[in-house]
Residue, then its C-alpha position, 0 to 999 in steps of 0.5 A: m500500500t502506497a504511503i501518504p506523507f504528511f508533507d511532501r515539498t518535492r511535489v510542488d518544487a519539481p515542476l519549477e526546477a528549471e526556474l529555480t535553477e536559473v534563479f540560483q545561477r543568477v545569484l551565484r554569478s552576482g557574488r552578492y549573497i547577504l541582503g542587497q538587491e535580491v532581498e530588497a526586491f523580495e521585500a517590495a514584492c511581499a509588501a505589495y502582495l500583503n498590502v503593507s507599507c513596509a516589509v523587512g526580510v529576516s533570518s527566521g520566523t523566530d527572529a522576526l518576533i524578536v526583532a518586532l518585540s525589540a523594535h517596540g522597546i519591549g524588555p525586562g519588566d514587561e509582560v507579553i500575552c501569548p496563547a498557551f496553544t502554539f509553537a514554543a517560538t512565540a513565547l521563547a521570543v518574548a523570553r529572549v528579549g527579557a520580557r515575561p510571557v503571560f499565557a492565555d487560553i484559546d477558543a475551543a472551536s478555532f484554537l485561536l486566542d480567547p479575548a476573554s482569557v486575554s482580558a483576564v491576564t492583562t495587567a499594568r505591565t502588559r506591553a503587547i499581545v501576540a496574536v497567533h494566526l494558528f494553522g493559517r487562520c487569523a486570530p480575532m483581531d477586532a476583539l484583541h484591538a478593542l482590548a489593547a487600544p485603550r491601554g496602549i498595548a501593541v498587537i503583534e501578529d505571529a503570522a508564521q503559518a498564515f502567509g496569504a490568509d485574510l480577515g475581512g479582506t485584509r491580509a495577515g501581516a496588515l492586521g496589527t501593529v507589526g506582522c511576523f512571518s516564517l518562511f520555513p520550507t513547510k509554510n505557505l510561502g516556504g523557502f529552501g532553508d530558514g527565513g522570515l519577514v517583518t511587516t508594518p505600516d509604521t516606517a519608523l518601526a520598519e527602519r528600526a527593524r532594519v537596524l536591529r537585523a544588522q547588529g544594530t547598525r546603519r553604517k559599518y562599525h557604528h552600532e546604534l542599538v543592541g541588535g543581532n545577525f538577523r539578515l535574510d540571505a539573498l539566495q533565499a529571497a530570490l528563490l522565494r520571490r520566484m515562488l510568490p506568484h504561485l502562492d495563490a494557486r497553492l492556497a486554492m489547492r489547500r482550501h479545495l483539499a480542506a473542503r474535501y476533508d470537511a465533506l468526507l468527515a461530515s459523512a463518515g459518522v466518526p467522533v472527529s470534528a473538522p476545523s470550524l469554517s473561516p473564509g480566510h483560512t489558508y490551511n497551513q495545517y488541517v487540524v481536527r479534534v479526535h474525541g473520546g480519548q482516541r487521538d493517540a490510538l488513531r494516530a498509531f493506527l493511521a501510521a500502521r496504514g501508511v498515513g502520516t499525521e502530526v500532533y500540534y501541540p502535545e504540551p501547552l506552553h504554560v507547563q513547559p519546563c522553561f516557563a514553569g519548571p525549576g529555573a524557569v524565566a518566570g512561573p505562571s500566575a494563578a490565572e495561567t496555571s489552569l487553561p483547560v481549553a488549551e490543555a484539552a486541545t493538546r490531548e485531542a488535536l491531530a493534523l492530517p496531510i494537506f499540502p499542494g500536490l496532495t490528491e483528492e484520492e489521497v484525501t479520500r483514503v485518509v478519511a476512509e482509514i479514519a472511518a476504519f479505525p477499530g477503536w471507534s467501537s469502544t467510544 
């Protein structure tokens, strides 16, 4: 039986091999491999696509968050609210700048930040809310802005999984004070190594981000800020710019496959909940909830049948040793020690294969294998 991979990047790269080879040769012949015209052209293309004033290429999605937080002047003594159910880089970036990550719960239907929980953990020390557009779906930005604006709190978009997503016609990266993207190979716009992007309508903040990404310098050996080596390679920028015109077609593929999953799961009669509908969702991951305590058993069954899956995420952030254990940055407050919706999601969430190049027939087989799981008889 042919295996169905959880993700296979080669299916989308192979048809572009000649184009990508030409780009590689162009950069090789230029002799310019760090920043420069290739990065500037990529930044301009991304700014136009996302409809933002400024885009700044950086070395990774994590570094995009560090640059964004640093550009806001966030550091020791400050608090930054993050969802407890997300990739650890969201909160690790907060800790890296010396601030304290404060964890809020999520909405059960969408897996996104719950504004009510955010409100409960907001204090006088809160400087920012990191709104994670999880799995390719935009966070509830209107509600978060309503909480943040009267208090002068920045709303930073962690859009690592959401390049091309939108909310009411406005694309991720243009919904907050600043947007942070990952260009890791598995992302909607994925490169050929690490890369990231910072977006903002604020030209002064963008200029500060450019200084921070280059060791805090505007001119050689004159360091205005304590920055870092957060530069985007010219080769990555050039290859990504060649991929950008194909993005909308690939997002359409993801949405089509997600609709297929939705329909098949609805008729399968199994205790598996599909993601709640959202027209701007880009389905960087297609994550279902498996009820009845059967998530891990179902995953093992699917693996034995050749179907790749992934668990996003097996532990919530507020119980991670680096945040809650001995020697942690700062232990969680009483309001953060019990975040039941996030904790339930870590036990029930299962990501199914979804990527451009996956076929409808493979989606049909994935759902058929889920329906054939013998453990349903015990739920």
